[in-house]
N, C-alpha and C positions, 0 to 999 in steps of 0.2 A: 955768745950769740948763736954759733953753729950748733951747740949742744941743745939750746932751746928749740931750734928749728927741727932737729932730729927727734926730740921728744914730742913736739907738736905733730909731726908727720906720723910718728909711731902711734900716738893716740888717735889720730884721724883714721888711719888704716884699721886699727884694732876695733874702734867703735863701728866703722862701716861694715867690717866682717861680722862682728857679733850681731849687729842689727839685721844684716841681710841673711845670714845663715841660721840664726836662732830666733831672734825676737820678732821678725816679720811673720813667723809661723804661729805665734801666740796671740789668741784673741779670747781673753777671759770673758765669759758670759756674753759673747758676741758684741762687746762694746769696749772693753779695756785692752788696748794694745800698748805695750811698752815702747816708748820712743826715746831710747837711751842716747841717741846721737846728739841730743840737745846738751848733754854734759860737756861736749866739746866747746860750745859757746859759753856755757856757764863758767868754765875754767880758764877762759882767756885772760891773760895777764892785763893789768891796768896800763902796762907800758906798750901794749899793742896799739898801733895807730887805729883810728876809727875805720878808715877805708880797708885796712888789712883784716880787721875783725869782721866787717861786713862781707868781704870777699871769702874768707875762710868759712863763714857761716853759710854763704850761698853755695860754696863747693860741697860742703858736707850734706846740705839739703839736696843738691842736685844728684849726688851719689845715692842718697837714700831714696829719692824719687825713681832713679833708674832701677834699683833692685825691688822696690815695692810696687812699681807700676802705678804711681800716683803722679801724673804729669804736672810738674810745677808746684804742687801743693806744699811739699816739704821745703823746696827751695824758697818759695815766697815767704813761708812762715819763719824759716830760719834766718832769712835776710833781715826780716823785721826784728827778730830777737837779737841778731847781731848788732843792729842799729841801737836797740834799747839797752843792751848790756852795760856799756860804760856808765850810763846815767843811773841805772839801778845799782851798780857797784858803788857809785859815789853816795847814794842814799844811805847805804848800810855801813860805810866806813868813813870815819871823820877825816877831814881835810889834812890835818897835820901828820897822820900816819899812813896816808894813801900810798906813799912811795915804798914803804916797807911791807905792806900787806898784799898778799896774793889771794885770789878767790878760792880758798880752801878752808875746810872746816876748822882745822887746827890753827890757822892764822887769824881768821875772822871771829872765831868762837862759834860753838854749835848753834846757838839761837839765831844769831845774825845770818850765819851761812844758810840755815834752814829756811828762814824767811826769804832770803835772797834767791836761793835755788827754787823754792816753791813759786815765787812770783814769776820768774822767767819760764819755768815749766808750764805754769798756768797760762801765761800769755801765748806760749807756743801752741799748746793744745787748743786754746780758744780759736786761734787763727787757723791751725791745721784742719780742725773739723768743720769750721765755718767754710773754708775753701773747698774741702772735700765733699761735704753734703750740698753746699751752695743753695740750700733751701732751708726754710724754717717750718716746713709743713709737718715734719716729724720732730717736733721740738723736744719731746721726751728722749728720743734716741740720741739727739745731739747733746743734751745735757748729760745723759749717762756716759756717752763716749768721752766727753770733756772731763767729767769728774773721775771716771774710772781710769782713763789714761794718765791723767795728772797724778792720781794717787799711786798707781803702779810705777810710773816713771820716777816720781819723787822717792819712793822706797828704794828703787834700784840705784838712783844717784847717790843717796845717802849711804847705801851699802858699798858702792864702788868707792866713795870718798873714804869711808872707814878702812876698807881693805887696802886702798892705795897708799894711805899714810902710815900703815903699820909695817 
């Protein structure tokens, strides 16, 4: 139990530092920003209680907001993703093997993990950019931001998952 908490805190700090120091400076084509901190919530264990998952997600969103100067946007979207995560996990893993499976590519299988991660990343980006723009007057910019950030973040999450498991 203590080892899991230390791993969780290490992942939390690492993702926050990478996001704040490197990824917040990247804006591809003025619309795609990698939001790698969502990986923290994607990788939450199914044994994590719902309130703890929501709290962890809110905290990482709050830290991301602090460094990105987006007041409450990341915290709100990450809190929602933290609330959705256990339900999406159950959709992609059968009931009889849920106790043995962790939300990682090598335990769920590449296809199921890819769809699971993409769904949560897409939900996060939809909410994040809806809250950030708070207007649909520039609908094309909103769509480009959501699609671009979802794609870049998804590629980074898959890369991190492959590197982390080897």
